[in-house]
C-alpha positions as CSV (number, residue, x, y, z in Angstrom):
1,X,0.0,-0.1,-0.1
2,X,1.4,3.6,-0.8
3,X,1.2,6.1,2.1
4,X,1.1,10.0,2.1
5,X,-0.5,9.8,5.9
6,X,0.6,8.7,9.4
7,X,-1.4,6.7,11.2
8,X,-1.6,9.2,14.1
9,X,-3.3,11.9,11.4
10,X,-6.8,12.7,12.9
11,X,-9.5,10.3,11.4
12,X,-13.1,9.2,12.2
13,X,-12.7,5.1,13.0
14,X,-15.4,3.7,11.3
15,X,-17.0,0.2,12.8
16,X,-18.7,-3.1,11.2
17,X,-22.2,-4.3,11.3
18,X,-22.8,-7.7,11.2
19,X,-26.3,-9.6,10.1
20,X,-26.7,-13.3,9.6
21,X,-26.8,-12.1,6.1
22,X,-24.5,-9.1,5.5
23,X,-21.5,-7.3,6.8
24,X,-21.7,-3.1,6.6
25,X,-19.0,-0.5,7.3
26,X,-20.3,2.7,8.5
27,X,-19.2,6.2,10.4
28,X,-22.3,6.7,12.2
29,X,-25.6,4.1,12.2
30,X,-27.4,6.8,10.2
31,X,-25.8,5.8,6.9
32,X,-24.1,2.9,5.3
33,X,-20.7,3.5,3.9
34,X,-20.7,-0.1,2.1
35,X,-22.4,-3.4,2.6
36,X,-21.4,-7.0,1.8
37,X,-23.5,-10.1,1.1
38,X,-21.4,-12.6,3.4
39,X,-22.7,-15.3,0.6
40,X,-21.9,-13.5,-2.1
41,X,-18.6,-11.0,-1.1
42,X,-18.0,-10.2,-4.6
43,X,-21.7,-9.0,-5.4
44,X,-22.7,-5.0,-5.3
45,X,-25.4,-4.9,-3.2
46,X,-26.3,-1.0,-2.9
47,X,-28.3,0.6,-5.7
48,X,-25.8,3.4,-5.7
49,X,-22.8,1.3,-6.3
50,X,-24.7,-1.1,-9.0
51,X,-25.5,2.7,-10.9
52,X,-22.0,3.7,-10.6
53,X,-20.9,0.7,-12.6
54,X,-22.6,2.1,-15.9
55,X,-19.5,3.9,-16.9
56,X,-19.1,0.7,-18.8
57,X,-22.0,2.0,-20.7
58,X,-20.0,4.9,-22.2
59,X,-16.6,3.9,-21.8
60,X,-16.8,-0.3,-22.6
61,X,-13.1,-1.3,-22.4
62,X,-11.7,1.0,-19.6
63,X,-7.5,0.3,-19.2
64,X,-6.7,2.8,-16.4
65,X,-9.5,3.6,-13.7
66,X,-8.7,5.5,-10.6
67,X,-11.3,5.5,-7.6
68,X,-11.4,8.3,-4.6
69,X,-12.9,6.2,-1.2
70,X,-12.3,2.7,-0.7
71,X,-15.2,2.5,1.7
72,X,-15.5,-1.3,2.4
73,X,-14.0,-2.5,-0.6
74,X,-17.3,-3.3,-3.0
75,X,-17.0,-1.8,-6.1
76,X,-13.0,-2.1,-5.9
77,X,-13.7,-6.0,-5.8
78,X,-16.0,-6.0,-8.5
79,X,-14.1,-4.0,-11.0
80,X,-10.8,-5.9,-10.0
81,X,-12.8,-9.4,-10.8
82,X,-14.9,-8.2,-13.6
83,X,-12.5,-6.3,-15.7
84,X,-9.0,-8.3,-15.9
85,X,-7.6,-6.2,-18.4
86,X,-8.0,-3.0,-16.3
87,X,-5.4,-1.4,-13.9
88,X,-7.2,-0.1,-11.0
89,X,-6.0,2.6,-8.5
90,X,-7.9,3.4,-5.0
91,X,-6.9,6.8,-3.1
92,X,-8.7,6.7,0.4
93,X,-7.0,9.5,3.2
94,X,-8.7,7.7,6.1
95,X,-6.0,4.8,7.3
96,X,-8.6,3.0,9.5
97,X,-10.6,2.3,6.8
98,X,-7.6,0.7,4.9
99,X,-7.2,-1.3,7.9
100,X,-10.7,-3.0,7.5
101,X,-9.6,-4.0,3.9
102,X,-8.9,-8.0,4.8
103,X,-12.0,-7.9,6.4
104,X,-14.2,-7.1,3.7
105,X,-12.4,-9.6,1.1
106,X,-9.9,-6.7,-0.3
107,X,-7.5,-8.2,-2.4
108,X,-3.9,-7.5,-2.0
109,X,-2.0,-4.8,-3.6
110,X,-0.3,-6.3,-7.1
111,X,0.3,-5.1,-10.9
112,X,-3.3,-4.3,-11.7
113,X,-4.9,-3.0,-8.1
114,X,-3.2,-0.7,-5.7
115,X,-4.6,1.2,-2.7
116,X,-2.8,4.3,-2.2
117,X,-3.4,6.2,1.5
118,X,-3.9,9.9,0.2
119,X,-6.1,12.9,-0.2
120,X,-8.4,12.1,-3.3
121,X,-8.5,16.2,-3.8
122,X,-4.9,16.3,-3.8
123,X,-4.7,13.4,-5.9
124,X,-6.3,14.6,-9.2
125,X,-4.1,17.5,-8.9
126,X,-1.1,15.5,-9.8
127,X,-2.2,12.7,-10.9
128,X,0.2,9.7,-12.4
129,X,-1.3,9.4,-15.4
130,X,-4.5,10.3,-17.4
131,X,-7.5,7.7,-16.5
132,X,-10.4,6.2,-18.6
133,X,-12.7,6.4,-15.7
134,X,-12.5,7.8,-12.5
135,X,-15.0,7.8,-9.6
136,X,-15.6,9.4,-6.5
137,X,-17.2,8.0,-3.4
138,X,-15.5,9.9,-0.7
139,X,-17.8,10.3,2.1
140,X,-16.8,10.7,6.1
141,X,-18.7,11.0,9.1
142,X,-19.8,14.8,8.1
143,X,-21.2,13.6,4.2
144,X,-19.3,14.7,1.4
145,X,-16.1,16.6,2.3
146,X,-16.0,20.3,0.7
147,X,-12.8,19.2,-0.8
148,X,-14.2,16.9,-2.9
149,X,-16.8,19.0,-4.0
150,X,-15.2,22.3,-5.1
151,X,-14.6,23.4,-8.3
152,X,-11.4,23.5,-8.3
153,X,-11.8,19.8,-7.7
154,X,-14.0,19.0,-10.4
155,X,-11.9,20.9,-12.7
156,X,-9.1,19.1,-11.6
157,X,-10.8,16.0,-12.4
158,X,-11.5,17.4,-15.8
159,X,-8.1,18.0,-16.4
160,X,-7.1,14.1,-15.1
161,X,-9.4,12.1,-17.8
162,X,-8.2,11.1,-21.3
163,X,-10.4,12.4,-23.8
164,X,-13.0,9.5,-24.2
165,X,-12.8,9.5,-20.2
166,X,-15.7,9.4,-17.8
167,X,-15.8,10.7,-14.5
168,X,-18.3,9.2,-12.0
169,X,-19.8,10.8,-8.7
170,X,-21.9,9.5,-6.0
171,X,-23.8,12.2,-4.5
172,X,-26.5,12.4,-1.8
173,X,-29.1,14.2,-2.7
174,X,-29.9,15.3,0.9
175,X,-26.6,17.2,1.2
176,X,-27.5,21.0,1.8
177,X,-24.8,21.4,-1.1
178,X,-26.3,19.1,-3.6
179,X,-27.4,21.8,-6.1
180,X,-23.9,23.5,-6.0
181,X,-22.1,20.5,-6.8
182,X,-24.3,19.9,-9.3
183,X,-23.5,23.6,-10.7
184,X,-19.8,23.1,-10.3
185,X,-20.0,19.5,-12.3
186,X,-21.9,21.1,-15.3
187,X,-19.4,24.4,-15.6
188,X,-16.7,22.1,-15.5
189,X,-18.0,19.6,-17.7
190,X,-19.2,22.4,-20.3
191,X,-23.2,21.3,-19.2
192,X,-22.0,17.0,-20.2
193,X,-23.2,15.5,-17.2
194,X,-25.7,12.6,-17.0
195,X,-27.5,12.6,-13.6
196,X,-29.5,9.3,-12.6
197,X,-31.0,9.0,-8.8
198,X,-30.7,5.5,-7.3
199,X,-34.2,3.3,-6.4
200,X,-34.7,5.3,-2.9
201,X,-33.5,8.5,-4.3
202,X,-31.7,9.1,-0.9
203,X,-28.1,9.0,-3.5
204,X,-27.7,10.4,-7.0
205,X,-25.1,9.5,-9.4
206,X,-23.4,12.0,-12.1
207,X,-21.8,10.5,-15.2
208,X,-19.3,13.5,-16.6
209,X,-17.7,13.6,-19.5
210,X,-15.8,16.1,-22.1
211,X,-17.1,14.5,-25.0
212,X,-20.8,14.2,-25.6
213,X,-22.1,11.0,-23.5
214,X,-25.8,10.8,-24.5
215,X,-25.5,9.2,-27.8
216,X,-21.8,6.8,-26.6
217,X,-24.4,4.3,-25.2
218,X,-23.0,0.7,-25.7
219,X,-23.9,-2.1,-23.6
220,X,-21.9,-4.6,-25.3
221,X,-19.4,-4.9,-22.2
222,X,-22.2,-5.2,-19.8
223,X,-24.0,-7.7,-21.6
224,X,-20.9,-9.8,-22.1
225,X,-20.1,-9.8,-18.8
226,X,-23.6,-11.0,-17.2
227,X,-23.5,-13.4,-19.3
228,X,-20.3,-15.1,-18.1
229,X,-21.2,-14.3,-14.1
230,X,-24.7,-13.9,-14.1
231,X,-24.1,-14.2,-10.2
232,X,-21.8,-11.4,-9.3
233,X,-24.2,-9.2,-12.0
234,X,-27.3,-10.0,-10.1
235,X,-29.1,-6.5,-9.5
236,X,-26.9,-4.5,-11.7
237,X,-28.6,-5.2,-14.7
238,X,-31.5,-3.2,-13.5
239,X,-29.6,-0.6,-12.5
240,X,-28.3,-0.7,-16.2
241,X,-31.8,-0.4,-17.8
242,X,-32.4,2.6,-16.0
243,X,-29.0,4.3,-16.8
244,X,-30.2,3.9,-20.2
245,X,-33.6,4.7,-20.2
246,X,-32.1,7.8,-18.4
247,X,-29.8,8.6,-21.2
248,X,-32.1,8.3,-23.8
249,X,-34.4,10.2,-22.6
250,X,-31.8,12.9,-21.9
251,X,-30.8,12.9,-25.7
252,X,-34.7,13.4,-27.0
253,X,-35.0,16.5,-25.5
């Protein structure tokens, strides 16, 4: 694991809640940061994580993916297993979160996968390379940190993408700054933002790109992976259908 922080830095330690069927990560009982089914540890169970995989509908064969926010590692595990042709770098600021990676079955660092203890806002200002996909799912006990919702942050996200790259941001619709976050995203990407609510409308996933999204829908990779591993993609296909309908509706306006 790469590290730019000392374990003594002030961060809130999360806790793990265990039931007969699930294991979840929390900073408080008010919100679930990540959830894993103990019988199906590689499935994506939270609807917003299923929806975030929609980047494959716009960029079917990404080679370089970066993620800000590890949480319980649900998406990191899913991408690592389902996309063997992609390299994934995860940036997580909280060392206490990273300490729980083995408990949630997050794979060790290797050639295709690495977790870096660092500030995501600083990472996008000086990324080691350009990325085909950048996923932002960074929350702490107070919600989404201001540093991951500023104009400077979204502008930097746009700069660190490849020409056809896609930014995917998980937003909490109840955040007081939600509308401002959307406005900043649209400014950074010249309005090329597609917003898709999750099933319960508590979260919305924003897809942003420098090239038009609405005419790039390509479900080929998603359909192929679903045929290969129907168990892992259980639930995800419904999210892909909602995304496709939203994109087609937006393009018709």
